[in-house]
C-alpha positions as CSV (number, residue, x, y, z in Angstrom):
1,X,51.6,-26.3,-34.2
2,X,49.9,-23.8,-32.5
3,X,49.6,-23.7,-28.8
4,X,45.9,-23.7,-27.8
5,X,45.1,-21.7,-24.7
6,X,43.6,-23.7,-21.9
7,X,39.9,-23.0,-21.3
8,X,38.7,-22.9,-17.7
9,X,35.1,-22.6,-16.3
10,X,34.5,-19.6,-14.2
11,X,32.0,-21.5,-12.0
12,X,33.8,-24.7,-11.4
13,X,31.1,-26.0,-8.9
14,X,27.6,-25.6,-9.5
15,X,26.5,-27.9,-6.8
16,X,25.1,-26.0,-3.8
17,X,25.7,-27.2,-0.3
18,X,23.3,-29.0,1.8
19,X,24.4,-28.3,5.2
20,X,26.2,-25.3,6.8
21,X,28.4,-25.5,10.1
22,X,29.0,-22.2,11.9
23,X,31.8,-21.6,14.6
24,X,29.0,-20.4,17.0
25,X,27.4,-23.8,16.8
26,X,24.6,-23.1,14.5
27,X,23.9,-25.6,11.9
28,X,21.6,-24.9,8.9
29,X,20.0,-27.8,7.0
30,X,18.6,-27.5,3.7
31,X,15.0,-28.8,2.9
32,X,16.4,-31.5,0.7
33,X,18.4,-32.8,3.8
34,X,15.3,-32.5,6.1
35,X,13.1,-34.3,3.6
36,X,15.6,-37.1,3.2
37,X,15.7,-37.7,7.0
38,X,12.1,-36.9,7.4
39,X,12.8,-34.3,10.0
40,X,10.3,-32.9,12.4
41,X,10.5,-30.2,15.1
42,X,12.3,-31.8,18.1
43,X,14.2,-34.6,16.3
44,X,17.7,-34.8,17.7
45,X,20.7,-35.0,15.0
46,X,24.2,-36.5,15.6
47,X,27.3,-37.2,13.5
48,X,28.8,-40.8,13.5
49,X,32.5,-40.9,12.4
50,X,34.5,-43.9,11.2
51,X,38.0,-44.7,12.5
52,X,39.3,-44.9,8.8
53,X,41.8,-42.5,7.5
54,X,40.5,-40.4,6.2
55,X,37.5,-40.6,8.6
56,X,34.0,-40.7,7.0
57,X,31.1,-38.6,8.6
58,X,27.5,-39.5,8.7
59,X,24.5,-37.3,9.6
60,X,21.7,-39.1,11.2
61,X,18.7,-38.8,13.5
62,X,19.7,-39.8,16.9
63,X,16.2,-39.6,18.6
64,X,13.0,-38.8,17.0
65,X,10.8,-35.9,18.6
66,X,8.1,-38.3,20.0
67,X,10.9,-40.3,21.8
68,X,12.5,-37.4,23.6
69,X,11.8,-35.8,27.1
70,X,13.5,-32.7,28.0
71,X,16.1,-30.8,26.4
72,X,18.6,-32.4,24.2
73,X,21.8,-31.1,22.4
74,X,21.3,-31.1,18.6
75,X,17.6,-30.8,18.7
76,X,16.3,-29.2,15.3
77,X,13.5,-27.0,14.4
78,X,12.2,-25.3,11.4
79,X,14.3,-22.3,10.8
80,X,11.3,-20.0,10.0
81,X,7.9,-20.9,11.3
82,X,6.6,-23.8,9.2
83,X,9.7,-23.6,6.8
84,X,11.2,-26.6,5.0
85,X,14.8,-26.0,6.0
86,X,15.9,-26.7,9.6
87,X,18.4,-25.3,12.1
88,X,19.9,-26.7,15.2
89,X,22.6,-25.6,17.7
90,X,25.5,-27.7,18.7
91,X,28.9,-26.2,19.3
92,X,30.5,-29.7,19.7
93,X,29.3,-31.0,16.2
94,X,30.0,-27.7,14.4
95,X,33.5,-27.3,15.8
96,X,34.3,-31.0,15.1
97,X,33.3,-30.5,11.3
98,X,35.1,-27.1,11.1
99,X,38.3,-28.7,12.5
100,X,37.9,-31.6,10.1
101,X,37.7,-29.3,7.1
102,X,40.2,-26.9,8.5
103,X,38.1,-24.1,8.5
104,X,37.7,-21.3,11.1
105,X,34.3,-19.8,10.9
106,X,32.0,-21.5,8.5
107,X,31.9,-24.6,6.2
108,X,29.1,-25.6,3.6
109,X,29.2,-29.3,2.8
110,X,27.1,-31.5,0.3
111,X,25.9,-34.8,1.3
112,X,26.0,-38.2,-0.5
113,X,23.0,-40.7,-1.2
114,X,21.3,-41.9,2.0
115,X,22.5,-45.2,3.3
116,X,21.3,-47.5,6.0
117,X,23.8,-48.1,9.0
118,X,23.0,-50.8,11.5
119,X,22.2,-49.2,14.9
120,X,21.8,-45.7,13.2
121,X,19.2,-46.1,10.5
122,X,19.1,-43.9,7.6
123,X,22.3,-41.7,7.4
124,X,23.7,-39.2,5.0
125,X,27.4,-39.1,4.3
126,X,29.0,-35.7,4.5
127,X,31.4,-34.8,1.8
128,X,34.2,-33.2,3.6
129,X,36.8,-33.4,0.9
130,X,37.2,-30.0,-1.2
131,X,35.5,-30.2,-4.5
132,X,38.1,-29.9,-7.3
133,X,36.9,-30.0,-10.8
134,X,38.5,-28.3,-13.9
135,X,37.3,-29.3,-17.4
136,X,39.7,-29.0,-20.2
137,X,38.1,-28.5,-23.6
138,X,39.9,-30.0,-26.7
139,X,39.2,-27.5,-29.5
140,X,39.6,-30.1,-32.1
141,X,36.6,-32.4,-32.9
């Protein structure tokens, strides 16, 4: 029998990230996430964490723009004029996620399907586990 060489994909993960956390506190949110959460300028985002091991993290709208007065940490705005992707600044949120993912400068995460959580409303689970995917192709039919 011949040993068949193992075939690996060069791009193992074609799924692009939905939210990027930077060490300086900048958080970039794609149009997909903004649309799912119905974000508007001035909405305040937060992250809820479970006590499980490993913990689950959920991104949700803590306050809608019309319900807020004054300045709030985590208030988002379109990154470019009337753009569809959003940006917010929260060093506390960004550093928490960077620490969870064991990263220093930046981490880009995907989100799961929207879910409804009592007292929070619509929330998106943040997928913090590293994506590992290798396809082994059997050369024989």
